[in-house]
N, C-alpha and C positions, 0 to 999 in steps of 0.2 A: 503457676501461670499457664493458662491454656494457650496453645499455639494456634494461630489462625491459618497456618500454612496448609494443613489438610483441607480446610474449607475452601481456600483459594484454589487448590488443585481440583477439587470437585466442581467448583464453580467454573473453572476454565474448561474442564472436560464437558460439562453441561452446555457451556456456550458453544463449543465446537459441534456437539450433537444437535443443538438447536439450529445452528447455521446449516448443517448438513440436511436436516429435514426440510427447512424452509427452501433452500436452493433446489432440492429434489422436487419439491412440490411446485415451484415456480417454473423450472427449466426443463424438466423431463418431458412433459407433454409437448412443449414447443420443439424440442429436439426431435421427437418422434414425427411431428408434423413436417419439419424441414427435411428429415431423412426420407420420408415417403414422397414428398414433393420432388426431391432430387432424383429418386429412382424413376418417378413418372416422367420427368424431363428427359432422362436418358432413354427411356422406352420410346417417347415421342421423337427424339432425335434419330434413333435407329429406324423408325418407321418412315420418317421423311427422307432419310439418306440411306437407301437400301444398299448402296455400294459398300457400306461399312458393316462389319459384324460386331458383336458384343466384345470380342477379344480385342479388336483394334481400338474400340472406344475406351475400354478399360486401360489400355496401354497409353492412350493419349491423356486420359485423366491422371495417370501416374506421372506422366511428364509434366503436367501442370502443377501437380503437388510438389514435385521435386524442384521445379522452378521457383515456386513460392517459398519453399524452405531455404533456398539459396538467396532469397531476397529479391528475386526478379518478379515483378508484377506481370501476370499474364495479360493484363489489359494493355492496350496501346501497341506500339511497335518498337523496333530497335532504336528509335530516336529518343526514347525516354531518357531523362537525365540519369546519370550514373549514381548508384547508391554509395559510391566510394569517392566522390569528389571531396574537397577539403571541408566544406560545410557539413556534409553528411557524416564524414569521418570524425569531425569534431563532436558532433552530436552523439555518435556511437561511442566515442571514448568517454563522454560524460555518462552514458548509460552503464558503462562497464564499472567505472570507479564508484558510482553511486549505488551500484547493485540493483538498478531498476530492471535491466535485462528484459526488454520488450519481447524478444524472441522472433521478431519479424526479420531480423538481419543478424548474421553471424559470420565469422571468418570461414572461408571454404578451403583455403590452402593450409597445408600442414605448418608452414612457417608462420602464417597469420594466427593459427590456433595456439601454437607454442608461445608466440609473442603475447597473445591475449592473456595467457595464464600468468606469465611473469609481470605483465603490465598491471593486471588486477592484483597480483600478490603484493606489489608495492603501492599501487594506486589506491586500493581500498583503505588501508591504514592512513595514507596521506589525506584522503578525502574525509575520513572521520576526524582527523586532527584539525583539518581546515574547518569543517562544520562545527567542531567543538569551540574553536576560537571565534567563529562567526556568531555562534549562539551566545558566547560570553559577551560579545560586543552588543548583541541585541538585548541581552539581559542586564547589561550595565545600566540601562536607563530605568530599570525596575528594581524594586526592593526584593530581597530574597523571599522564597515561598514561606519559610518559617516566620518571618517578620509579618508577612501578609496575614498568616493565620492567627498569630498572636495579637497583632495590633491592627485590626481592620480599620479602614479609614481612607486615607489618601492613597495607600498602596492599591486598594481595590479599584480606585478610579484609574490609576496608571495601568493596572492589569487589563481593565476593560478597554482602555484606549489601545493598548498593545494588541489585544485579541481582535478588536473591531478593525483596526488599520490593516493588520495582516490578513484578515479575512477578505477585506475588499481588494487588496493588492494581489493576493495569491489564489483566492478561491472564487471571487465574484466577477471581477473585471476580465481576467484571462479567458473564461469561456465565451465572453462576448467577442473577443478577438478571434478565437478559434472558430467560432460560428461563422464569422464573416469571411475568414480566409479559407477554411476547410469546407464550408458548406454544411456543417453539422448543426443540429439543434442545440439550444442552450443546455438542455439536459445532458446531451452527449458530450458537450464541451466540459461541463462541470464534472461529469463522470471521469473523463480523461484527466482532468486537472487533479482530482483527488487521488485517483489510482496511480498517477505518476508521482506526485509529491510524497505519497506514503510508501513509495518504492515497491508497491505491489506489482505494477507493470505487466498486465496481462498481454498487451500487444495487439488487442483487438482494435484499438484506436491509436494511431501514431501520426504525428504531424508531418507534413511535407512528403507524403507518400502517394498522393493522388496523381496519376500520370496525365490526367486531363486538365490539371491546373498548373499555372506558371507561378512559381514562387521566386521571391527575391533571393539572391545568393546567401544573405546573412540571416535568413528567416530561422533556420534550424539552429544556427549558432546563438542567436538571441534567445531562442527557446531554451537552449541548454543553460545559459546564464540565469534565466528566470528560474529554471528547475533548481539550480544550486542554492539560490537564496530562499526559494520556497521550501526546500528540504530543511534548511536550518530553522526556519520559522516553525514549520509543522513538527519537527523533531522536538523543539522546545515546548510546544503545546502538548505533545504526547508525554514528555517528561513531567510537565506540571500535572497533567491528568493522572499519571501513574503515581506521583508523590501524594496527590490528594487522595487517591484510592487507598494507598497503603496507610496513610494517616487515619482515614475513615475506618478501615478495618481494625487497626490497632486501637483506636478510640473505642470502637464498639466492644472489642474483647476486653479492653481495660475496664470499661464500665461493668461488663459481665463479671470480671474477676472481683471487682469491688463489691458488687451485689452478693456474690457467693461468700466473700469474706465477712460481710456484714451479717448475713444470715447465720453463718457458722458462729460468729461472735455472740449474736443474740441467743442462739440455741444454747451455747455454753453458759451464758449468764442466767438463762431461765432454769437450767437443770441444776439440781443440788450437786455440790461437789462430792464425788465418790472417792473413797480411799483407794489408793493404788494397790495396797497389800492387805488382804483379808487375814486377820489373825484368828484362828479357831478358838472358841471359848472352851 
């Protein structure tokens, strides 16, 4: 039997290489443009404010970067809402145990960092167990994947309803809400939705961080709850996709093995039987 594991490894590496080339093609030129534009803005700033020199400007830019890394938005003033009120802290706790990790906010104190380590150490397995049970509850209304593959019919309809309902609740409608509240375009909201629920979590788009907008206190808490249920649904979809891909590969290789076996059998039947031991005359 031929193993499909080497082919899967090669396909996985090829997929990573393909992604790297496409991202480089799409993003590198834009990055160069933004970098040149930023340097030009710094030169214009120094020309307009001659009391500053380049060293002072670079130091101020470093202060801005450190503030951003600490979760402080340089825009606005000191009256901006705290990043560590209960609603925001609840949202941060959710990003820790779900391993989303946006990166725009992190503990800055030693005690907070140590607590975060142990909190994640116990929280991540607890979150996986919770999502597993939640996924079983969602899957209880569906037939198993093997039954769906072997006996197509009503199970296909149930699976289609499950996928379409989840897509509407977790991928289609939420971007509309985020577009209205955050001022994003629908494409940006959809991008944030998928990047969040897939636990990729780049951190380039995070809800409730615009200092120029007034959010209701429970906005981020409700978003965290939506994330938990969305994670369970999308994880189940990913598991179904992975199972289907494995079965497809196994089926392909199984057919290939059968073809090889049939060819070998046919060849043996066509050839005359040869004696195993030749006796000299």
